[in-house]
LOVEXTI-258985 format. One record per residue (C-alpha): x, y, z; residue in three letters. Coordinates in steps of 0.001 Angstrom, whole numbers, padded with zeros to 6 digits. Example, Ala and Ser with C-alpha at 12.3 -4.5 7.8 and 13.67 -1.06 7.14 Angstrom:
! LOVEXTI-258985
[[012300; -004500; 007800]; ALA]
[[013670; -001060; 007140]; SER]
END
This chain:
! LOVEXTI-258985
[[-019583; -004984; -018340]; UNK]
[[-017862; -006282; -015211]; UNK]
[[-020048; -007252; -012300]; UNK]
[[-019917; -005607; -008898]; UNK]
[[-019811; -008285; -006224]; UNK]
[[-021792; -007590; -003075]; UNK]
[[-020452; -009208; 000071]; UNK]
[[-022092; -008804; 003464]; UNK]
[[-019729; -008998; 006436]; UNK]
[[-021652; -009849; 009608]; UNK]
[[-019127; -008517; 012093]; UNK]
[[-019220; -005921; 014862]; UNK]
[[-016906; -007423; 017475]; UNK]
[[-014541; -004451; 017244]; UNK]
[[-017261; -001936; 018150]; UNK]
[[-016369; 000219; 021142]; UNK]
[[-019777; 001506; 022251]; UNK]
[[-022751; -000497; 021031]; UNK]
[[-023182; -003715; 019086]; UNK]
[[-025628; -004082; 016202]; UNK]
[[-023907; -003367; 012851]; UNK]
[[-023492; -007113; 012190]; UNK]
[[-027271; -007169; 011635]; UNK]
[[-027155; -004559; 008870]; UNK]
[[-026350; -006243; 005522]; UNK]
[[-029625; -008174; 004983]; UNK]
[[-031678; -005124; 005981]; UNK]
[[-029866; -002872; 003491]; UNK]
[[-030553; -005446; 000767]; UNK]
[[-034194; -005692; 001831]; UNK]
[[-034550; -001926; 001461]; UNK]
[[-032833; -001963; -001937]; UNK]
[[-035197; -004630; -003296]; UNK]
[[-038308; -003569; -001367]; UNK]
[[-040174; -002097; -004321]; UNK]
[[-040045; 001317; -002663]; UNK]
[[-037174; 002294; -004953]; UNK]
[[-036071; 001225; -008414]; UNK]
[[-032544; 000199; -009328]; UNK]
[[-031637; 003303; -011310]; UNK]
[[-029183; 005930; -010072]; UNK]
[[-030014; 009610; -010220]; UNK]
[[-027859; 009813; -013357]; UNK]
[[-030041; 007237; -015109]; UNK]
[[-027751; 004220; -014776]; UNK]
[[-029433; 000873; -014121]; UNK]
[[-027419; -001183; -011634]; UNK]
[[-029672; -004247; -011656]; UNK]
[[-027729; -006326; -014190]; UNK]
[[-024374; -005318; -012676]; UNK]
[[-024936; -006781; -009205]; UNK]
[[-023504; -010192; -008336]; UNK]
[[-024620; -010753; -004752]; UNK]
[[-022545; -013372; -002935]; UNK]
[[-024620; -013111; 000235]; UNK]
[[-023566; -012637; 003848]; UNK]
[[-020601; -014099; 005672]; UNK]
[[-020435; -014844; 009383]; UNK]
[[-016940; -014076; 010637]; UNK]
[[-015244; -016176; 013308]; UNK]
[[-011714; -014803; 012850]; UNK]
[[-011076; -011133; 012040]; UNK]
[[-008672; -011767; 009132]; UNK]
[[-011141; -014138; 007480]; UNK]
[[-012517; -010863; 006070]; UNK]
[[-009310; -010476; 004046]; UNK]
[[-009566; -014058; 002721]; UNK]
[[-013211; -013640; 001666]; UNK]
[[-012398; -010358; -000079]; UNK]
[[-009367; -011821; -001869]; UNK]
[[-011473; -014746; -003121]; UNK]
[[-013924; -012292; -004676]; UNK]
[[-011187; -010049; -006086]; UNK]
[[-009753; -013124; -007797]; UNK]
[[-012997; -013289; -009807]; UNK]
[[-011823; -010092; -011538]; UNK]
[[-014750; -008103; -010173]; UNK]
[[-015112; -004956; -008157]; UNK]
[[-016503; -005384; -004650]; UNK]
[[-018961; -003405; -002569]; UNK]
[[-019030; -004597; 001034]; UNK]
[[-021933; -004142; 003423]; UNK]
[[-020767; -004046; 007061]; UNK]
[[-020386; -004473; 009825]; UNK]
[[-018382; -002071; 011957]; UNK]
[[-015592; 000047; 010505]; UNK]
[[-012861; -002361; 011581]; UNK]
[[-013676; -004448; 008494]; UNK]
[[-012151; -001828; 006201]; UNK]
[[-008545; -002667; 007139]; UNK]
[[-008580; -006344; 006060]; UNK]
[[-010603; -005411; 002976]; UNK]
[[-008023; -002795; 001953]; UNK]
[[-005238; -005263; 002781]; UNK]
[[-006771; -007622; 000209]; UNK]
[[-007115; -004812; -002342]; UNK]
[[-003473; -003741; -001935]; UNK]
[[-002150; -006730; -003874]; UNK]
[[-004333; -005865; -006873]; UNK]
[[-004116; -002082; -006497]; UNK]
[[-000666; -001217; -005057]; UNK]
[[-001420; 002462; -005690]; UNK]
[[-004822; 003147; -004157]; UNK]
[[-006535; 006329; -002998]; UNK]
[[-009234; 006277; -000320]; UNK]
[[-012202; 008602; 000143]; UNK]
[[-013442; 008203; 003719]; UNK]
[[-016774; 009773; 004720]; UNK]
[[-017311; 009731; 008485]; UNK]
[[-017887; 011725; 011656]; UNK]
[[-014697; 010181; 013061]; UNK]
[[-011211; 009939; 011595]; UNK]
[[-010637; 006403; 013019]; UNK]
[[-006904; 007086; 013242]; UNK]
[[-006248; 005919; 016811]; UNK]
[[-003036; 003935; 017135]; UNK]
[[-004933; 001748; 019608]; UNK]
[[-008343; 002052; 021232]; UNK]
[[-009318; 000326; 024463]; UNK]
[[-006255; -001874; 024056]; UNK]
[[-007193; -003069; 020550]; UNK]
[[-005101; -002022; 017542]; UNK]
[[-007810; -003435; 015264]; UNK]
[[-010709; -001561; 016877]; UNK]
[[-013221; 000192; 014628]; UNK]
[[-011509; 003386; 015837]; UNK]
[[-008162; 002327; 014300]; UNK]
[[-008490; 001033; 010699]; UNK]
[[-006947; 004050; 008982]; UNK]
[[-003903; 004035; 011260]; UNK]
[[-003319; 000414; 010206]; UNK]
[[-003933; 001186; 006530]; UNK]
[[-001585; 004163; 006428]; UNK]
[[001253; 002672; 008488]; UNK]
[[001300; -000310; 006111]; UNK]
[[001393; 001916; 003034]; UNK]
[[-001876; 000516; 001672]; UNK]
[[-003072; 003949; 000463]; UNK]
[[-001244; 006656; -001471]; UNK]
[[-003784; 009294; -000486]; UNK]
[[-006403; 009281; 002272]; UNK]
[[-009049; 011998; 002177]; UNK]
[[-011497; 012200; 005079]; UNK]
[[-014722; 014196; 004743]; UNK]
[[-017273; 015141; 007402]; UNK]
[[-015008; 014738; 010446]; UNK]
[[-016292; 016480; 013575]; UNK]
[[-014656; 014670; 016503]; UNK]
[[-010946; 015286; 015911]; UNK]
[[-008909; 015114; 019117]; UNK]
[[-005220; 015849; 019708]; UNK]
[[-003990; 012285; 019208]; UNK]
[[-005888; 011787; 015959]; UNK]
[[-004780; 015197; 014670]; UNK]
[[-001174; 014128; 015319]; UNK]
[[-001810; 010839; 013537]; UNK]
[[-003313; 012702; 010570]; UNK]
[[-000204; 014861; 010338]; UNK]
[[002069; 011811; 010676]; UNK]
[[000319; 010005; 007812]; UNK]
[[-000300; 013134; 005688]; UNK]
[[-004086; 012672; 005735]; UNK]
[[-006258; 015296; 004032]; UNK]
[[-009078; 016051; 006489]; UNK]
[[-012040; 018193; 005480]; UNK]
[[-013730; 018853; 008799]; UNK]
[[-017452; 019463; 008944]; UNK]
[[-017051; 022842; 010670]; UNK]
[[-015774; 024506; 007475]; UNK]
[[-016608; 021975; 004775]; UNK]
[[-016624; 023054; 001150]; UNK]
[[-017335; 020098; -001124]; UNK]
[[-015616; 021869; -004008]; UNK]
[[-012367; 021721; -001993]; UNK]
[[-012266; 017905; -001922]; UNK]
[[-008998; 017003; -003704]; UNK]
[[-009034; 015236; -007052]; UNK]
[[-007866; 011632; -007066]; UNK]
[[-005229; 010335; -009479]; UNK]
[[-005174; 006641; -008563]; UNK]
[[-007876; 003962; -008446]; UNK]
[[-010278; 004975; -005672]; UNK]
[[-011851; 003104; -002779]; UNK]
[[-014861; 004698; -001034]; UNK]
[[-015592; 003899; 002599]; UNK]
[[-018856; 005344; 003887]; UNK]
[[-019562; 005294; 007605]; UNK]
[[-023265; 005962; 008101]; UNK]
[[-022553; 008212; 011086]; UNK]
[[-020945; 010626; 008652]; UNK]
[[-024524; 011714; 008020]; UNK]
[[-026231; 013965; 010510]; UNK]
[[-028346; 011808; 012877]; UNK]
[[-031446; 013515; 011446]; UNK]
[[-030805; 011588; 008210]; UNK]
[[-029300; 008431; 009735]; UNK]
[[-030620; 007726; 013230]; UNK]
[[-029612; 004055; 012955]; UNK]
[[-025992; 004366; 014072]; UNK]
[[-024237; 003657; 017347]; UNK]
[[-022571; 007066; 017597]; UNK]
[[-024953; 010007; 017162]; UNK]
[[-022731; 012964; 016284]; UNK]
[[-024810; 016084; 015449]; UNK]
[[-023797; 018598; 012818]; UNK]
[[-023164; 016092; 010065]; UNK]
[[-023554; 015712; 006328]; UNK]
[[-026912; 015729; 004569]; UNK]
[[-027871; 012917; 002231]; UNK]
[[-027725; 015386; -000660]; UNK]
[[-024166; 016418; 000211]; UNK]
[[-022945; 012806; 000200]; UNK]
[[-024691; 012092; -003107]; UNK]
[[-023024; 015186; -004544]; UNK]
[[-019622; 014011; -003295]; UNK]
[[-020123; 010619; -004966]; UNK]
[[-021444; 012088; -008204]; UNK]
[[-018475; 014495; -008442]; UNK]
[[-015866; 011714; -008422]; UNK]
[[-014024; 011687; -011741]; UNK]
[[-011671; 008725; -011329]; UNK]
[[-012272; 004974; -011420]; UNK]
[[-013896; 003605; -008266]; UNK]
[[-012565; 000069; -007758]; UNK]
[[-014125; -000806; -004417]; UNK]
[[-016304; 000462; -001606]; UNK]
[[-017886; -000318; 001724]; UNK]
[[-020869; 000942; 003704]; UNK]
[[-020420; 000434; 007433]; UNK]
[[-021711; 001203; 010926]; UNK]
[[-025440; 001014; 010196]; UNK]
[[-026917; -000200; 013477]; UNK]
[[-030492; -001465; 012942]; UNK]
[[-031153; -001613; 016699]; UNK]
[[-031035; 002196; 016720]; UNK]
[[-032992; 002866; 013528]; UNK]
[[-036346; 004646; 013141]; UNK]
[[-038809; 003276; 010566]; UNK]
[[-035884; 001829; 008565]; UNK]
[[-034760; 005340; 007587]; UNK]
[[-031075; 004460; 007757]; UNK]
[[-031521; 001178; 005890]; UNK]
[[-033133; 003026; 002984]; UNK]
[[-030448; 005712; 003056]; UNK]
[[-027732; 003032; 002983]; UNK]
[[-029516; 001326; 000062]; UNK]
[[-029692; 004643; -001805]; UNK]
[[-025964; 005191; -001262]; UNK]
[[-025251; 001603; -002312]; UNK]
[[-027060; 002260; -005581]; UNK]
[[-025262; 005541; -006269]; UNK]
[[-021840; 004046; -005453]; UNK]
[[-022423; 001006; -007679]; UNK]
[[-023475; 003387; -010447]; UNK]
[[-020172; 005191; -010079]; UNK]
[[-018260; 001882; -010012]; UNK]
[[-019733; 000773; -013376]; UNK]
[[-019558; 004112; -015186]; UNK]
END
């Protein structure tokens, strides 16, 4: 069985509102290995022997994230990345594109992150999916849980043919099926703040933990990579969000090794 490499990316310099997500990776790991939970998924898959943890990486230059990811992809492993703000997803996907020229993306988030530029930065955490789609790094982008769509981002979604399932009328059964290798990117503010208080952007009316687990469990194509981003420990309450991120990490790895 192939290993799933864990890489922690300690980077939140592209955050637009509050800093803190660079602190997240070691705290998610601590929750995962705390003894509070075991390393079995809900479907009875043990992930313990499948994890190859490469530790955390301090980032001095933004595109070092691509180099680190490519180094790990060259080990012929799948990668789950712990972020970090959502800007890290673009260089990670850029690295994946060489290995997976036809890639689908499932993006769970409160925000569509499709701005052409935000606060003068084309690589802001509000922009990664504009960069991914304009470069042709994804065949299909499906966004679930969105509840902050403005005019500009709606126009961008139309331009790039993005499938958006907004929270206001979400039916999980309507999530499209994927035909290509799949990358999952999970922004912790996709959850309702009641489940994930430890995020910079509290956006009420979000997904429940059960809904996100159901979305992951319903995937019926190969998951080749994933990231969990935007956990901000400085905003957390009794480590609730760390434990939720660890739970999602476990379920996603289980899907990656199925």
